[in-house]
PLY file of the C-alpha trace (Angstrom):
ply
format ascii 1.0
element vertex 107
property float x
property float y
property float z
element edge 106
property int vertex1
property int vertex2
end_header
-57.37 -46.78 93.45
-57.51 -43.60 93.14
-54.71 -43.21 90.49
-57.43 -45.56 88.61
-60.14 -43.41 88.94
-58.55 -40.06 87.91
-56.75 -41.74 84.29
-60.87 -43.66 83.59
-62.21 -39.92 83.87
-59.42 -38.36 82.22
-59.76 -40.73 79.03
-63.19 -40.17 79.27
-63.17 -36.77 79.51
-61.06 -36.61 76.14
-63.20 -39.36 74.63
-66.21 -36.44 75.43
-64.35 -33.18 74.41
-62.99 -35.26 70.50
-66.57 -36.05 70.17
-68.02 -32.71 70.49
-65.84 -31.22 67.98
-66.21 -33.52 65.63
-70.18 -32.89 65.64
-70.17 -29.06 65.81
-67.21 -28.52 62.95
-68.61 -25.46 60.49
-67.66 -26.22 56.72
-66.63 -23.18 54.86
-67.66 -23.18 51.54
-63.90 -21.70 50.37
-61.95 -24.35 51.52
-64.67 -27.04 50.52
-63.44 -25.95 47.11
-60.09 -26.92 47.33
-59.42 -29.87 46.44
-58.05 -32.72 48.34
-54.28 -32.86 46.78
-53.20 -31.12 44.24
-53.20 -32.54 41.03
-49.63 -32.63 40.39
-48.36 -34.25 43.42
-46.50 -37.05 42.81
-45.97 -39.71 46.14
-42.28 -40.87 46.37
-41.34 -44.55 46.28
-40.13 -43.75 49.69
-39.75 -47.97 49.42
-37.65 -47.39 46.42
-35.35 -44.81 47.78
-34.37 -46.59 51.21
-33.54 -49.83 49.27
-31.53 -47.74 46.73
-29.30 -46.08 49.08
-28.71 -49.33 51.62
-27.49 -50.58 48.36
-25.17 -47.91 47.54
-24.15 -47.05 51.07
-23.36 -49.99 51.66
-21.58 -51.48 49.24
-18.19 -52.87 49.70
-17.63 -53.48 46.25
-18.72 -50.05 45.19
-15.55 -47.87 42.70
-15.86 -44.55 42.15
-14.48 -40.98 44.02
-14.95 -41.21 47.06
-16.80 -44.85 47.28
-17.06 -46.96 49.01
-18.95 -44.82 52.01
-18.90 -47.80 54.44
-15.51 -48.55 55.94
-14.86 -51.74 58.48
-13.07 -50.32 61.01
-10.95 -53.87 62.92
-10.25 -51.68 66.61
-13.15 -50.26 67.74
-13.86 -48.21 70.77
-15.82 -50.13 72.25
-14.80 -53.38 73.80
-17.70 -55.55 73.60
-16.98 -54.98 69.84
-14.22 -56.89 67.45
-15.50 -54.88 64.04
-17.51 -52.10 63.64
-19.08 -50.02 60.21
-18.27 -46.55 59.43
-20.51 -44.13 57.33
-19.53 -41.84 55.68
-22.30 -38.06 56.76
-20.15 -36.73 53.58
-19.14 -38.05 50.67
-16.90 -35.39 49.73
-13.78 -36.51 50.61
-11.99 -40.12 50.72
-9.55 -39.07 54.43
-10.91 -41.50 56.65
-14.36 -41.92 58.43
-15.05 -39.31 61.50
-15.68 -40.09 64.90
-19.12 -39.26 64.48
-21.27 -41.68 66.54
-24.66 -41.01 64.46
-22.05 -42.64 61.47
-20.81 -45.53 63.38
-23.07 -48.46 63.86
-21.78 -51.55 64.99
-21.73 -55.36 64.26
0 1
1 2
2 3
3 4
4 5
5 6
6 7
7 8
8 9
9 10
10 11
11 12
12 13
13 14
14 15
15 16
16 17
17 18
18 19
19 20
20 21
21 22
22 23
23 24
24 25
25 26
26 27
27 28
28 29
29 30
30 31
31 32
32 33
33 34
34 35
35 36
36 37
37 38
38 39
39 40
40 41
41 42
42 43
43 44
44 45
45 46
46 47
47 48
48 49
49 50
50 51
51 52
52 53
53 54
54 55
55 56
56 57
57 58
58 59
59 60
60 61
61 62
62 63
63 64
64 65
65 66
66 67
67 68
68 69
69 70
70 71
71 72
72 73
73 74
74 75
75 76
76 77
77 78
78 79
79 80
80 81
81 82
82 83
83 84
84 85
85 86
86 87
87 88
88 89
89 90
90 91
91 92
92 93
93 94
94 95
95 96
96 97
97 98
98 99
99 100
100 101
101 102
102 103
103 104
104 105
105 106
């Protein structure tokens, strides 16, 4: 029961602290003259970037130097898996994929 009371008191004190700070924010004329974002700023389309990456990285039919990037392993180290996927961390060599755990995904 005391934990709930302490928790509520903490939430109330945080709420009052943030409200008090927001009421007394000073306006600085030099800062107010600045724009919110540069006029040359262009937001990158991250959905397109991710979609294009997935299309290239997981395309098993891709041809070209160092392609395909994804490799299937029919004898993974984990006994629970029948197949695993390896994804090259660097596309600079045609050697087999290293055993880096970050680039190996189970299927």
